[in-house]
C-alpha positions in Angstrom: 0.0 0.1 0.1 1.5 3.5 -1.0 1.4 6.6 1.7 -0.7 9.1 1.1 2.1 11.7 0.6 4.0 9.6 -2.0 0.6 9.3 -4.0 0.4 13.1 -3.6 3.6 13.5 -4.9 3.6 11.2 -7.6 0.7 12.5 -9.0 2.2 16.1 -8.8 4.9 15.2 -10.9 2.9 13.2 -13.2 3.1 14.9 -17.0 0.6 14.4 -19.9 -3.5 14.3 -19.8 -5.6 11.7 -20.7 -5.8 10.5 -24.3 -9.6 8.9 -23.4 -8.1 5.5 -24.4 -10.0 4.0 -21.6 -7.3 1.4 -20.4 -7.7 2.7 -17.0 -11.6 1.8 -17.0 -11.0 -2.0 -17.9 -7.7 -3.2 -16.6 -9.2 -4.4 -13.2 -12.8 -5.1 -14.9 -14.5 -3.4 -17.0 -16.3 0.1 -15.5 -20.0 -0.4 -16.1 -20.0 3.5 -16.8 -17.5 3.5 -19.7 -19.0 3.6 -23.4 -17.4 3.9 -26.4 -18.3 7.0 -28.5 -17.3 7.9 -32.0 -13.7 5.7 -31.7 -13.0 7.5 -28.2 -14.0 6.1 -24.7 -16.5 8.2 -22.4 -17.5 8.0 -19.1 -21.4 8.3 -18.1 -20.6 9.8 -14.8 -17.5 12.0 -15.8 -18.4 15.5 -13.6 -19.1 13.6 -10.7 -16.6 10.1 -10.7 -14.9 9.0 -7.9 -11.7 10.6 -6.9 -10.0 7.2 -7.7 -10.6 7.7 -11.2 -9.6 11.5 -11.4 -6.3 10.7 -9.7 -5.5 7.7 -12.0 -2.4 6.9 -12.9 -1.4 7.2 -9.2 2.3 6.1 -10.5 4.3 5.0 -13.2 3.7 1.5 -12.3 0.1 2.0 -12.8 0.8 3.1 -16.6 2.3 0.3 -17.4 -0.5 -1.9 -16.2 -2.8 -0.3 -19.0 -0.4 -1.8 -21.7 1.3 2.0 -22.8 -1.9 3.1 -24.4 -2.3 5.9 -21.7 -0.5 9.4 -22.7 0.4 10.1 -18.7 3.9 9.8 -17.9 7.0 10.7 -15.6 10.3 11.5 -16.2 13.3 9.0 -15.1 14.6 11.3 -12.6 11.2 12.1 -11.1 10.8 8.0 -10.9 13.9 7.7 -9.0 13.0 10.7 -6.9 9.7 8.9 -5.9 11.5 5.7 -4.6 8.2 3.8 -5.4 9.0 -0.2 -5.3 5.4 -2.1 -5.5 
C-alpha cells in the first residue's frame, strides 16, 4: 500500500493528459460507466466520478498496467526521486 504523501507527490510529478483510451477503466474490470462513442471512450458519470478515477494513474507502475496506451508519464529523474517500489 502506498502512503498518501507518496501518492500526492507522484500525481504532482505526473506529466501528460488523458487521451480517452479507456484502458484505466478496463484493466481490473470493465467499468459499467464506460462507453465508446465515435472511436473514443467516455464516462457516463465523468462530472461526478470518484476520486480514484480522477487521480489515475497514481504512479508510473499504473501506466505499465494499461498496455502503454495512456498518455500520462513521469520523467526518469522523477521516478528515481519518488522511490516507489511495488
